[in-house]
C-alpha positions as CSV (number, residue, x, y, z in Angstrom):
1,X,-14.0,-19.1,29.8
2,X,-12.8,-15.4,29.2
3,X,-15.5,-13.9,27.0
4,X,-15.9,-10.6,25.2
5,X,-19.3,-9.6,24.3
6,X,-20.7,-7.1,21.6
7,X,-24.6,-6.4,21.1
8,X,-25.1,-5.4,17.3
9,X,-28.7,-3.3,17.2
10,X,-29.9,-3.5,13.5
11,X,-32.6,-0.9,13.1
12,X,-35.4,-2.3,10.2
13,X,-36.0,1.0,9.3
14,X,-32.4,1.6,7.9
15,X,-31.5,-0.1,4.9
16,X,-28.1,-0.7,5.4
17,X,-28.7,-2.3,8.7
18,X,-31.8,-4.1,7.3
19,X,-29.6,-5.2,4.5
20,X,-27.1,-6.3,7.3
21,X,-29.3,-8.1,8.7
22,X,-31.1,-10.5,5.7
23,X,-27.6,-10.8,4.6
24,X,-26.5,-12.2,8.1
25,X,-30.1,-14.3,8.3
26,X,-29.8,-15.8,4.8
27,X,-25.8,-16.5,5.2
28,X,-26.7,-18.6,8.7
29,X,-29.3,-20.7,7.4
30,X,-27.6,-21.5,4.1
31,X,-24.2,-22.5,6.2
32,X,-26.5,-23.9,8.8
33,X,-24.5,-21.9,11.7
34,X,-24.9,-19.1,13.9
35,X,-25.6,-15.7,13.2
36,X,-22.1,-15.0,15.7
37,X,-20.0,-17.1,13.9
38,X,-20.8,-15.6,10.3
39,X,-20.5,-12.3,11.8
40,X,-17.0,-13.3,13.3
41,X,-15.9,-14.5,10.2
42,X,-17.0,-11.3,8.2
43,X,-15.1,-9.3,10.6
44,X,-12.1,-10.8,10.1
45,X,-12.3,-11.6,6.7
46,X,-12.7,-8.0,5.7
47,X,-10.2,-7.1,8.3
48,X,-7.6,-9.2,6.3
49,X,-8.8,-7.8,2.8
50,X,-8.6,-4.1,4.3
51,X,-5.0,-4.7,5.4
52,X,-4.1,-6.4,2.4
53,X,-5.3,-3.4,0.1
54,X,-3.5,-0.7,2.3
55,X,-0.6,-2.5,2.1
56,X,-0.6,-2.7,-1.5
57,X,-1.7,0.8,-1.6
58,X,1.5,1.8,0.4
59,X,3.7,-0.2,-1.6
60,X,2.4,1.5,-4.9
61,X,2.8,5.0,-3.1
62,X,6.0,4.3,-2.5
63,X,7.0,3.1,-5.6
64,X,5.9,6.2,-7.5
65,X,7.7,8.0,-4.7
66,X,10.8,6.5,-5.5
67,X,10.3,6.7,-9.4
68,X,9.5,10.7,-8.9
69,X,12.7,11.1,-7.2
70,X,14.8,9.0,-9.1
71,X,13.6,10.8,-12.3
72,X,14.1,14.3,-10.7
73,X,17.5,13.4,-9.2
74,X,18.5,11.9,-12.7
75,X,17.1,15.4,-14.6
76,X,19.0,17.6,-12.1
77,X,22.2,15.0,-12.6
78,X,21.7,15.8,-16.5
79,X,21.7,19.5,-15.7
80,X,24.5,19.3,-13.7
81,X,26.8,17.3,-16.0
82,X,26.2,19.6,-18.7
83,X,27.2,22.8,-16.9
84,X,29.9,21.1,-14.9
85,X,33.2,21.1,-16.7
86,X,35.0,18.0,-15.9
87,X,38.9,17.8,-15.4
88,X,40.8,16.5,-17.8
89,X,43.1,14.2,-15.9
90,X,39.6,12.2,-14.6
91,X,38.5,9.6,-16.8
92,X,35.1,9.1,-16.4
93,X,33.2,6.9,-18.4
94,X,29.5,6.9,-19.0
95,X,27.5,3.6,-18.1
96,X,26.0,1.8,-21.2
97,X,22.3,1.5,-21.8
98,X,22.8,-2.3,-19.9
99,X,24.5,-1.0,-17.0
100,X,23.1,0.3,-13.9
101,X,23.7,3.7,-13.1
102,X,24.7,5.4,-9.8
103,X,22.1,6.3,-7.5
104,X,22.7,10.1,-6.0
105,X,22.8,10.3,-2.2
106,X,19.8,12.9,-2.2
107,X,17.8,9.5,-3.7
108,X,19.5,7.3,-0.9
109,X,19.0,9.4,1.9
110,X,15.0,9.7,0.6
111,X,14.9,5.8,0.9
112,X,16.4,6.1,4.6
113,X,13.1,7.6,5.6
114,X,11.3,4.2,5.0
C-alpha cells in the first residue's frame, strides 16, 4: 500500500491549536471514527470550498472589469459620435433600445486576454 504520512502537532498552550484538537476529538467521538478520517474530510471540504469561493471571486472581478470596459468604451464612442461628422452618403441607423449594440474592437481585444 502506497502511503503519504503527515504528523500534526497540537500545542495545548496555543489557543488555535487547542481549539482545533478539541474539535477534532469531539467530531471523531460523535461520528465514531478516527481523527485521521475527520482531518482528511475537513481538508478536502476546505479545499473545495476555497476553490469554489475563489472561482466566484474571479468571475465577479472579470464581470466588473468587462462592465467597466464596456462603459468606458460606450462613453468614448458617444464622444466620438458627437464630434465626428458622418458623410451624408452613408446611411447609419442607430440601434433601438431593444437591439444589441456592436462591441468595439477595444472591448473585444480586452476580452481576448481572458
